[in-house]
PLY file of the C-alpha trace (Angstrom):
ply
format ascii 1.0
element vertex 427
property float x
property float y
property float z
element edge 426
property int vertex1
property int vertex2
end_header
9.79 -18.55 22.00
8.65 -15.35 23.72
10.60 -13.99 26.69
8.37 -13.07 29.64
9.05 -10.28 32.18
7.25 -9.30 35.37
6.63 -5.55 35.39
6.86 -5.31 39.19
10.36 -6.81 39.12
11.74 -4.43 36.49
13.73 -1.36 37.45
13.26 1.95 35.66
16.56 1.39 33.83
15.49 -2.10 32.77
12.19 -0.79 31.42
14.04 1.89 29.46
16.35 -0.75 28.01
13.43 -3.04 27.21
11.57 -0.32 25.29
14.67 0.67 23.31
14.79 -0.64 19.75
16.48 -0.30 16.39
19.57 1.42 17.75
22.73 1.93 15.75
25.20 2.22 18.61
28.20 1.41 16.44
27.10 3.76 13.62
27.47 0.93 11.09
24.12 1.74 9.49
24.83 5.49 9.43
28.22 4.99 7.78
26.77 2.66 5.15
23.88 5.03 4.41
26.13 8.10 4.22
28.24 6.29 1.63
25.13 5.50 -0.43
23.85 9.08 -0.20
27.19 10.47 -1.34
27.45 8.02 -4.25
23.95 8.81 -5.54
24.53 12.55 -5.18
27.73 12.31 -7.20
26.89 9.63 -9.75
23.12 9.83 -10.17
21.45 7.21 -12.35
24.57 5.08 -12.69
24.79 4.68 -8.92
21.14 3.61 -8.83
21.72 1.00 -11.54
24.79 -0.29 -9.70
22.79 -0.64 -6.48
19.95 -2.41 -8.33
22.51 -4.97 -9.52
24.12 -5.25 -6.07
21.02 -5.38 -3.86
18.22 -6.55 -6.17
20.29 -8.74 -8.54
18.81 -7.11 -11.64
20.35 -5.21 -14.54
18.30 -2.15 -15.43
18.44 -0.47 -18.83
16.06 2.24 -17.69
15.10 3.30 -14.19
11.34 3.52 -14.57
8.20 1.76 -15.73
6.24 4.00 -18.09
2.49 4.22 -18.62
2.40 1.42 -21.23
4.38 -1.00 -19.07
2.23 -0.13 -16.07
-0.90 -0.94 -18.08
0.53 -4.27 -19.28
1.50 -5.32 -15.75
-1.83 -4.24 -14.24
-3.65 -6.67 -16.56
-2.10 -9.53 -14.58
-4.16 -8.64 -11.51
-7.29 -10.77 -11.15
-10.75 -9.26 -10.99
-11.17 -10.41 -7.40
-7.88 -8.78 -6.41
-8.86 -5.58 -8.22
-12.15 -5.44 -6.32
-10.34 -5.84 -2.99
-7.85 -3.09 -3.86
-10.68 -0.81 -5.02
-12.59 -1.39 -1.76
-9.50 -0.41 0.22
-9.02 2.60 -2.07
-12.57 3.85 -1.44
-12.37 3.40 2.35
-8.99 5.12 2.59
-10.19 7.92 0.31
-13.36 8.46 2.35
-11.47 8.66 5.64
-8.77 11.00 4.34
-11.11 13.27 2.36
-12.76 14.18 5.66
-9.42 15.64 6.83
-9.43 18.43 4.24
-10.95 21.47 5.93
-11.13 25.18 5.14
-10.67 27.19 8.31
-12.80 30.20 9.15
-11.41 33.73 9.37
-11.02 35.08 12.91
-11.36 38.75 13.85
-9.01 38.93 16.83
-10.03 42.53 17.49
-12.11 45.02 15.48
-10.44 45.52 12.10
-7.77 42.81 12.62
-8.55 39.61 10.70
-6.40 36.46 10.71
-6.79 33.12 8.97
-4.97 30.13 7.50
-5.15 28.66 4.01
-3.93 25.28 2.81
-1.44 24.94 -0.02
-0.27 21.54 -1.29
3.41 20.67 -1.16
4.36 20.90 -4.83
6.70 17.93 -5.24
6.43 14.86 -3.03
8.29 11.56 -3.15
6.61 8.30 -2.17
8.77 5.36 -1.16
6.94 2.05 -1.54
8.85 -0.83 0.11
9.40 -3.98 -1.88
12.06 -5.99 -0.10
10.86 -9.26 1.41
7.24 -8.16 0.85
5.67 -5.91 -1.79
3.27 -3.36 -0.29
0.70 -1.95 -2.70
-1.28 -0.98 0.42
1.45 1.55 1.26
1.06 3.01 -2.23
-2.63 3.60 -1.46
-1.86 5.03 1.97
0.56 7.61 0.54
-0.89 8.26 -2.91
-4.49 8.92 -1.85
-3.79 11.78 0.62
-1.25 13.22 -1.84
-3.98 13.33 -4.51
-6.56 14.78 -2.10
-4.08 17.47 -1.05
-3.50 18.40 -4.71
0.28 17.86 -4.93
1.41 18.84 -8.43
4.15 16.24 -8.85
4.16 12.81 -7.22
7.39 10.85 -7.62
7.11 7.15 -6.81
10.06 4.85 -6.08
9.81 1.10 -5.46
12.46 -1.64 -5.74
12.47 -3.71 -8.93
11.36 -7.34 -8.82
13.68 -10.15 -9.90
12.48 -9.69 -13.49
13.49 -6.03 -13.43
9.88 -4.81 -13.44
7.51 -3.40 -10.86
5.00 -5.67 -9.16
1.62 -5.95 -10.98
-0.24 -4.85 -7.84
1.89 -1.72 -7.65
1.07 -1.14 -11.32
-2.67 -1.45 -10.72
-2.55 1.01 -7.82
-0.57 3.39 -10.04
-3.46 3.28 -12.51
-6.02 3.97 -9.76
-3.98 6.98 -8.65
-3.30 8.14 -12.22
0.46 7.83 -11.71
2.14 7.61 -15.14
5.63 6.54 -14.06
7.11 4.41 -11.27
10.86 4.51 -10.67
12.67 1.20 -10.13
14.66 2.14 -7.10
14.68 0.99 -3.48
16.47 1.32 -0.18
18.52 4.26 1.02
19.46 4.96 -2.60
15.81 5.76 -3.44
15.71 8.28 -0.60
18.95 9.79 -1.90
17.59 10.02 -5.44
14.48 11.89 -4.31
16.45 14.16 -1.99
19.17 15.16 -4.49
17.59 14.37 -7.86
19.27 12.38 -10.64
19.12 12.43 -14.44
15.89 10.39 -14.30
14.40 11.00 -10.87
13.23 14.52 -9.94
14.21 16.14 -6.66
11.25 16.48 -4.30
10.32 18.76 -1.42
9.24 16.02 1.00
9.78 12.27 1.18
7.17 9.84 2.51
7.10 6.15 3.29
8.19 3.43 5.69
11.20 1.18 5.28
13.93 -0.75 7.02
16.59 0.79 9.27
18.62 1.90 6.24
15.70 3.72 4.66
14.80 5.36 7.97
18.38 6.42 8.60
18.61 7.87 5.07
15.44 9.89 5.65
16.68 11.32 8.94
20.05 12.23 7.41
18.65 14.02 4.35
16.19 15.91 6.55
19.06 17.30 8.61
21.46 17.97 5.71
19.23 19.14 2.83
16.09 21.25 2.36
14.11 18.05 1.80
11.59 17.28 4.54
10.32 13.84 5.59
7.01 12.60 6.91
8.46 10.93 10.04
10.95 8.27 11.08
8.99 5.16 10.04
11.28 2.19 10.35
10.83 -1.53 11.19
7.23 -2.23 12.12
5.99 -2.99 15.65
2.87 -3.81 17.64
2.07 -3.75 21.36
-0.98 -5.65 22.57
-2.58 -4.99 25.94
-4.70 -8.01 26.83
-6.65 -9.32 29.79
-8.52 -12.55 30.57
-11.28 -11.55 28.13
-8.84 -11.77 25.19
-8.71 -14.78 22.89
-5.17 -16.25 22.82
-5.72 -17.45 19.25
-6.43 -13.87 18.16
-3.57 -12.42 20.21
-1.04 -14.87 18.78
-2.26 -14.18 15.26
-1.82 -10.43 15.79
1.70 -10.88 17.19
2.67 -13.03 14.21
1.07 -10.66 11.71
3.42 -7.93 12.79
6.45 -10.19 13.13
6.23 -11.42 9.55
7.09 -7.95 8.21
10.80 -8.54 8.80
13.42 -9.92 11.14
13.80 -6.48 12.77
10.07 -6.13 13.50
8.89 -6.44 17.08
5.72 -7.79 18.72
5.08 -7.09 22.40
2.37 -8.56 24.60
1.47 -6.77 27.85
-1.11 -8.63 29.91
-2.74 -8.62 33.32
-3.25 -12.39 32.96
-0.40 -14.89 33.33
-2.75 -17.57 31.98
-3.37 -15.53 28.82
0.38 -15.08 28.29
1.00 -18.84 28.63
-1.88 -19.71 26.30
-0.71 -17.16 23.74
2.83 -18.57 23.74
1.40 -22.06 23.20
-0.70 -20.73 20.35
2.33 -19.07 18.77
3.98 -22.49 18.63
0.97 -23.83 16.72
0.50 -20.96 14.26
4.08 -19.96 13.45
5.46 -23.14 11.77
2.80 -23.20 9.04
3.39 -19.60 7.92
5.05 -19.14 4.50
7.39 -16.56 6.08
8.03 -18.67 9.18
11.82 -18.18 9.18
11.53 -14.39 9.10
8.66 -14.39 11.59
10.49 -16.61 14.08
13.51 -14.29 14.16
11.24 -11.32 14.87
9.45 -13.23 17.63
12.81 -14.06 19.18
13.38 -10.29 19.30
10.00 -9.82 21.01
8.67 -10.38 24.52
5.73 -10.40 26.93
5.26 -8.38 30.12
2.99 -9.40 32.99
1.47 -6.46 34.84
-0.70 -6.45 37.94
-3.09 -3.76 36.69
-4.27 -2.03 33.53
-2.67 1.14 34.84
0.74 -0.54 34.85
0.09 -1.95 31.39
-0.76 1.49 30.07
2.29 3.05 31.75
4.52 0.54 29.97
2.74 1.11 26.66
3.08 4.88 26.88
6.79 4.52 27.52
7.15 2.08 24.62
5.05 4.42 22.39
4.04 1.73 19.89
3.42 2.20 16.21
0.35 -0.05 16.56
-1.51 -0.50 19.86
-4.16 -3.20 20.23
-6.45 -3.17 23.28
-7.50 -6.83 23.35
-10.05 -6.44 26.11
-13.78 -5.99 26.48
-13.03 -3.10 28.83
-11.31 -0.93 26.22
-13.78 2.00 26.59
-12.55 2.41 30.17
-8.86 2.79 29.33
-8.61 4.66 26.00
-8.32 8.00 27.80
-5.06 6.74 29.33
-3.42 6.41 25.91
-0.81 9.15 25.52
1.65 7.74 22.97
0.61 5.52 20.06
0.57 5.71 16.28
-2.73 3.92 15.61
-5.05 2.14 18.06
-7.20 -0.97 17.52
-10.04 -1.42 19.99
-11.54 -4.69 21.19
-11.10 -8.36 20.41
-12.52 -8.19 16.87
-10.30 -5.37 15.56
-7.06 -6.79 14.15
-4.20 -4.50 13.21
-4.45 -5.99 9.70
-7.71 -4.08 9.18
-5.86 -0.78 9.50
-2.96 -2.07 7.44
-5.21 -2.59 4.46
-8.75 -1.39 4.29
-10.50 0.19 7.29
-9.53 3.64 6.02
-6.94 4.83 8.53
-3.35 5.33 7.39
-0.75 2.66 8.12
2.31 4.89 7.62
3.05 5.52 11.27
5.89 6.56 13.61
7.98 3.72 15.01
10.79 3.31 17.56
9.00 5.50 20.16
8.66 8.44 17.76
4.92 8.24 18.46
5.79 10.37 21.49
6.14 13.34 19.13
4.90 12.36 15.65
1.52 11.54 14.12
0.87 9.13 11.28
0.56 10.26 7.68
-2.59 12.22 6.83
-3.70 14.84 4.32
-2.08 17.39 6.65
1.27 15.76 5.88
0.96 16.82 2.24
-0.05 20.43 2.76
1.37 23.63 4.22
-0.80 25.93 6.29
-0.05 29.55 5.46
-1.23 32.29 7.81
-2.78 35.51 6.53
-3.71 38.76 8.28
-5.38 41.98 7.17
-5.66 45.28 9.03
-8.34 47.83 8.14
-8.03 51.55 9.07
-9.88 50.70 12.27
-7.60 47.72 12.84
-4.30 49.63 12.64
-5.63 52.16 15.15
-6.82 49.44 17.53
-3.66 47.32 17.49
-1.06 50.00 16.75
-0.31 51.21 20.29
0.13 47.61 21.53
2.65 46.81 18.79
4.55 50.07 19.38
4.96 49.32 23.08
6.04 45.71 22.50
8.54 46.69 19.81
9.96 49.43 22.01
10.43 47.17 25.04
12.37 44.75 22.80
14.52 47.61 21.53
13.42 47.26 17.90
12.74 50.83 16.83
12.26 50.03 13.13
9.48 47.62 14.06
7.78 50.39 16.03
8.24 52.87 13.18
6.58 50.48 10.68
3.41 50.88 12.73
3.82 54.54 13.73
4.02 55.78 10.13
0.65 54.15 9.44
-1.03 55.79 12.41
0 1
1 2
2 3
3 4
4 5
5 6
6 7
7 8
8 9
9 10
10 11
11 12
12 13
13 14
14 15
15 16
16 17
17 18
18 19
19 20
20 21
21 22
22 23
23 24
24 25
25 26
26 27
27 28
28 29
29 30
30 31
31 32
32 33
33 34
34 35
35 36
36 37
37 38
38 39
39 40
40 41
41 42
42 43
43 44
44 45
45 46
46 47
47 48
48 49
49 50
50 51
51 52
52 53
53 54
54 55
55 56
56 57
57 58
58 59
59 60
60 61
61 62
62 63
63 64
64 65
65 66
66 67
67 68
68 69
69 70
70 71
71 72
72 73
73 74
74 75
75 76
76 77
77 78
78 79
79 80
80 81
81 82
82 83
83 84
84 85
85 86
86 87
87 88
88 89
89 90
90 91
91 92
92 93
93 94
94 95
95 96
96 97
97 98
98 99
99 100
100 101
101 102
102 103
103 104
104 105
105 106
106 107
107 108
108 109
109 110
110 111
111 112
112 113
113 114
114 115
115 116
116 117
117 118
118 119
119 120
120 121
121 122
122 123
123 124
124 125
125 126
126 127
127 128
128 129
129 130
130 131
131 132
132 133
133 134
134 135
135 136
136 137
137 138
138 139
139 140
140 141
141 142
142 143
143 144
144 145
145 146
146 147
147 148
148 149
149 150
150 151
151 152
152 153
153 154
154 155
155 156
156 157
157 158
158 159
159 160
160 161
161 162
162 163
163 164
164 165
165 166
166 167
167 168
168 169
169 170
170 171
171 172
172 173
173 174
174 175
175 176
176 177
177 178
178 179
179 180
180 181
181 182
182 183
183 184
184 185
185 186
186 187
187 188
188 189
189 190
190 191
191 192
192 193
193 194
194 195
195 196
196 197
197 198
198 199
199 200
200 201
201 202
202 203
203 204
204 205
205 206
206 207
207 208
208 209
209 210
210 211
211 212
212 213
213 214
214 215
215 216
216 217
217 218
218 219
219 220
220 221
221 222
222 223
223 224
224 225
225 226
226 227
227 228
228 229
229 230
230 231
231 232
232 233
233 234
234 235
235 236
236 237
237 238
238 239
239 240
240 241
241 242
242 243
243 244
244 245
245 246
246 247
247 248
248 249
249 250
250 251
251 252
252 253
253 254
254 255
255 256
256 257
257 258
258 259
259 260
260 261
261 262
262 263
263 264
264 265
265 266
266 267
267 268
268 269
269 270
270 271
271 272
272 273
273 274
274 275
275 276
276 277
277 278
278 279
279 280
280 281
281 282
282 283
283 284
284 285
285 286
286 287
287 288
288 289
289 290
290 291
291 292
292 293
293 294
294 295
295 296
296 297
297 298
298 299
299 300
300 301
301 302
302 303
303 304
304 305
305 306
306 307
307 308
308 309
309 310
310 311
311 312
312 313
313 314
314 315
315 316
316 317
317 318
318 319
319 320
320 321
321 322
322 323
323 324
324 325
325 326
326 327
327 328
328 329
329 330
330 331
331 332
332 333
333 334
334 335
335 336
336 337
337 338
338 339
339 340
340 341
341 342
342 343
343 344
344 345
345 346
346 347
347 348
348 349
349 350
350 351
351 352
352 353
353 354
354 355
355 356
356 357
357 358
358 359
359 360
360 361
361 362
362 363
363 364
364 365
365 366
366 367
367 368
368 369
369 370
370 371
371 372
372 373
373 374
374 375
375 376
376 377
377 378
378 379
379 380
380 381
381 382
382 383
383 384
384 385
385 386
386 387
387 388
388 389
389 390
390 391
391 392
392 393
393 394
394 395
395 396
396 397
397 398
398 399
399 400
400 401
401 402
402 403
403 404
404 405
405 406
406 407
407 408
408 409
409 410
410 411
411 412
412 413
413 414
414 415
415 416
416 417
417 418
418 419
419 420
420 421
421 422
422 423
423 424
424 425
425 426
């Protein structure tokens, strides 16, 4: 069920291998994605329709759902479901609105004033996954900060359902966000469409959203080969749980399974200072897994997962920081004592009553997070992801006199006479 390792018996090389995930050593994924990118760049809408038939088994006459179709589909959502989505919307909005700050001007020396101002990225593309699970929550997580930031054009792509339409929950979220059009396009081909533009889908300046290994690979390729930026590499989902004897094995097993049901390439890792807790959690997995609707998918992900026994919390945290999890759960009553040891993590869930699901849906934090150890260098999506911060400076007559000599000397020592002259002529 869940492979178990003893941290003290693992070599440094074995730990590095254990924390490695979602590799493409044979470049099969890259080659496939590069072919898709090239096809969409050359053939536009027709390539997207061909891929919809190939991957989604639907024939599309048009590549988008318009405002009228969105309204019709949204009516299928029950009142109870609408209330739940609206509650999540309000919590996410409240948390992200607090991130929008105007910075004060700083006088670095008399007469020299510097400051930064925010400007929204004009055109952004939101990729909303819809493979084995439709994720209207991701639409909220990306659309709300984009709206708060003030992006002028928001392009939304999501795979078509078997009936060739978008999911009703996606439609309802589109209404909440005042999105008039949703493009019926998924996978690496959606990333290509937003990076290059097609007859129907506009080219964007930055692409956002999680996805499978193909989507993630497409994002990293277009970032390095076009002027289109991406939010982060956000591939197959993962969770790492640090638990001690105070943890409830029923809760821990439920959290491991919650992450595993995303897809067969998801990973759930348990790191515990209690061998008893590990054994009880594995037993609980055997009870909870078979009754899940997505049991087949979840089981494959669990088979790709493991547990690590550590002698101390310090060892547990060392392993976690090397793994750099997308989601980190501290399933312990002692979490206040160890949070300062967290160096690498996308989003952290504290205590035995804080499931990762809360952050996935409605607590307010963003669930679009770096995976595959990219949490060592990337943050999750926020309002900052949708804005640029432009620096300004102004020199008064007093300012040019105060700073001028310093700039002249620095320019001269670098051998850049024209730089020095640009100051000298003003003095």
